[in-house]
NUBA-143941 format. One record per residue (C-alpha): x, y, z. Coordinates in steps of 0.25 Angstrom, whole numbers, plus 5000, padded with zeros to 4 digits. Layout:
XYZ;...
//
This chain:
488748974961;489549054948;490749014951;492249074945;493349024937;494349114946;495849084945;496749164953;498049184947;499049284945;499649374957;498449484958;497449464971;496549384971;495249464972;495749544959;496049414951;494449374956;493949514954;494649514938;494049374937;492649424941;492749544934;493149484921;492049384920;491049484923;491649574912;491649434903;490149434905;490449314912;489749364923;488349424921;488049524926;487049514939;487749384941;487749354954;489349304959;489649204973;489749284985;491149324990;491249195001;490549094987;491849134979;492749134989;492448994991;492448964975;493649014971;494448994985;494749144989;494549235001;493249295002;494149445003;494649394989;493149384984;492649494991;493749594984;493549534971;491949574973;492349704977;493049724968;492149704958;491049764964;491749894966;492049904951;490349874947;490649724941;489749684954;488749714963;488449674977;487149644983;486949644996;486649495001;486649434986;488149444983;488949484969;488349504956;488849544942;488549704938;488449734922;489649774919;489949824903;491149774899;491849834886;493149744880;494349814877;494549844862;495749764854;496849854854;497149934842;497949874833;499449914834;499049994844;500150014854;500549924865;500350014879;501549994888;501249924901;501949994914;503049894918;502649814931;503549864941;503749714949;503749594943;502649484945;502949374954;502149274963;502649354977;502949494976;503249564990;502949694985;502649804997;501449864991;500649734989;499449754997;498349645001;497549674990;496449554995;496249645008;495649775001;494249795005;493749774992;492249754995;492549885008;493149974998;492049954985;490749984994;491450105000;491850144986;490250124982;489950194993;490650314989;490450314977;488850334980;489050424992;490250524988;489850544972;490050694973;491050694982;491850594971;491750694960;492050794967;493750834970;494250774984;494950874992;496450874990;496850815002;495850705000;494350685005;493950735020;493450585021;494750515018;495550625025;494850595039;494750435038;496250445035;496450525048;495750435055;496550325050;497850385053;497450415068;496950265070;498050195063;499150295065;498850375078;498950485069;498150615070;497950705058;496950775052;496150765038;496650875036;498350845036;497750705027;498050715012;497550615003;498450554990;498550454980;499750394987;500750414996;501650424981;500750544978;500750604990;502250614992;502450694981;501450774987;502350784999;503650824989;502750954984;502350994997;503650985004;504351004995;505550924987;506751014993;507450975004;507550805002;506650705006;507050595015;506650435012;506950305017;507950215013;507650105011;506250165006;505150184997;505950214984;504550254978;504650394989;506050424983;505550434967;504150514973;504950614980;505950644970;505050644959;504750754968;505950824967;506250784979;507750744984;507750604991;508650575002;508750385006;508750395021;509550265028;508550195038;509150115052;508350025059;507350135064;507050185049;507450325043;508850395050;508450545056;509950555055;510250515041;508750595037;509550725043;510550725035;509950695023;509450845022;508150805018;506750865025;505650755020;505850625026;504850515020;504850405031;504050275034;504250265049;503150155051;503550045041;504650085035;504750055019;505149955016;506249915029;505049905039;505750005050;504850065060;505350175065;505450205079;504950325087;506250365088;506750385074;505250425071;505450555081;506750615075;506450605061;505350705067;506350775073;507050775059;505850835053;505650945064;507051005062;506651085049;505151125045;505551075032;505750925036;504450805037;504350665038;503250595027;502850465038;502450365025;501650275035;501350185022;500850045030;500650085044;499450015045;500149875044;500749855056;500949715060;501649715076;501449825088;500649955088;500650035074;501850125072;501450275076;501650355064;502750455062;501650565061;501050525074;502350585081;502550725072;502250855081;502950935071;502050915059;503250845053;502650715046;501850695034;501050555035;500950465024;500150355020;499150275010;498150145009;499050094999;499549975012;498249985020;497349975007;497749974994;498850034986;497950064973;497150164982;498150264981;497750344994;498750405002;498850515011;499750605020;499550685033;500250835033;500650895046;499951025046;501051115041;501251025028;499651035026;499551175024;500651175013;500051065007;498651145006;499451265003;500151194991;499651064987;498151034988;497851084975;498150944973;496950854970;496750744979;497450604971;496450514977;495250494970;493950534981;493250404979;494250314984;494550424995;493150415000;493050264998;494350265008;493750365017;492550275020;493650135021;494350215032;493150285038;492250145042;493450065046;493749985034;494950025032;495449995048;494749855047;495549845033;496949885039;496649775050;496249655040;497649685033;498449715045;497949575047;498349515034;499749565031;499949535046;499649365041;500549395028;501649455036;501549335047;501549245033;502849295028;503449285041;502949145041;503349115027;504849165030;505149075040;504448945034;505148975023;506448985031;506849105026;506849145038;508249105040;508549215031;507549315029;506949405040;505949505038;505849655048;504949765047;503549685047;502949725057;502149825048;501849875034;501649745024;503049745019;504449685027;506049665026;506549545023;507849545024;508649415019;510049365023;510349275012;511849265003;510949274991;510849444989;509649514987;509549524973;509749364972;508649344983;507649444973;507949364962;507549234967;506349294974;505849344960;506149224951;505349144961;504149254961;504649324972;504649464971;505549544981;505749684985;507349714990;507649815000;508749874993;507649924982;507150014991;508450104994;508550224991;510050224992;511050104993;510450004998;511249935012;512049805011;511249715019;510549575018;509449575006;508249635010;506749615005;505449735007;504349605008;503049675006;501949575008;500649645007;500049554996;500549434996;499649325005;500249225014;500249115004;501049224995;502149235007;502349095010;502449064994;503549184992;504449135005;504549015001;504849054986;505949134993;506449025002;506648944990;507249044980;508149114993;508648964997;510148964998;
//
C-alpha cells in the first residue's frame, strides 16, 4: 500500500497541512497520474489522524481537480500539467507583503476563528460539481442584484426554522459579508442624523460607518445591554445592536429592553434599529433567544447576519432583511448595484441549505463547540485559575469574557501571556470611549482551538500568571 511521510507541523489546520502535502506530491510528480491513494480510513489509521481530517483534504483535492473519486474504488490521481515558476529577473523590485494583523503564536484566542476541520468539504465539493453541471447557463448570466431567488428562499426557510422570523424572499438582500451590507445601509438610510453603537463593541463597524460619512455615537451599556435613555439623549436616529449575544460582553438583552428600543425607534419615522445577529445559531443553554425582528410590528428593524460563524468566514456571504418601506426605497434608489457574491457560490449554498446539510452541520458544530466550551471551563478549574478568574457570557456564541482579579495590571497579564505564546485580547481594546475602571478582562474566542489546545493554553497562563 502507498504510504506517506507526512509529519504535521505549524499551526495550520491538519486537513490543510495534509492537503498541501498531497498536492505537492502530485505537482512534483512523486504521485503519478492514475495512482490510487489509500482509503480515508486507511490513511487516517496510518497517519493517526481523524477520518474527518483526511476527508477534508481529499475533498479539497477532488474539488480542485488533483484527485478523482471513483465509486467503490477509491481516490485516484488525475493528470496535472504543472509549470514551475520562472526565476525572478535580476534586480527585480521586491513586492512588499501586507503586514499581519496578529503576531503568530501557539494559542490565539481571536474571536474571528472557527473550526475549519468541521467544514463539510466533501459535501460542498459534490454540490459544487452538481451546480457546474446543472446551472451552466445561469452561472454565465448576471445574478439578480438581491441574490439568486433559490438562495433567498432558502434563507427565508432558515430564518423561520432557527430564529422564528417570518419574512418573504423579496425582503432578503444577499451581499459579500456584513461589512459591504453595512456600507450599503448607510447609503440607503443616509449618513445624517448619527449612528449609535454599543460601547464596548465591534470597532470595525464604527470605522465603516465613519468612512461612509456618518457621525458615530458610542452608547454605554448596563447589565441589560445598550441603554435606551442614553440612546435617546445622544440624538442618533440609527442604532446598531447585537441583542442576542452582545459583542464582546456576551450580554443577552431581555425583552423589556428590546421593547424600550423598539419604542425609541417608533417615535420618529426616520429611526431604525440594525440587529446584527452574527452568531445566533450557537446557543448552548435553554431555548434560542427570539430575534428582535420578531417583536417588530412597525417595520423598524433591519436584520443582518452572515454565514461566517456557521460555515466559514472566507465564504464572504451575508444577508440582510429589510422592512417593506425600506425595501421599496432600496429598489428605487440602489437596485442598480450588481450582486457582490458569485452565482456559483450562491447556488451551491442554496443546495446545501435546501437539502438539510446546513441544519445537520450546525447541529454537529454546536456539539463540537459545546465540548470546547466545557473543556475551557474544565481547564480553568484544573489549573487553579478559577481562584481568581471567572467566565461570563458563555451561554451562546463562540467567545466569552474572562475577568481576572489579580494584583498584576491588564498590560502585564497580556505581556506575560504573549511571551509564553498565548495571544489574548483585552476588553479595553473594544471601547470607543475611555474604558471604565475595573478588574482586568479578556475576550476569549475559542472557535479554532481544540480541547487539548485549551488545556495547554490555560496551563501556560497558570504558570506565567503565578503570584
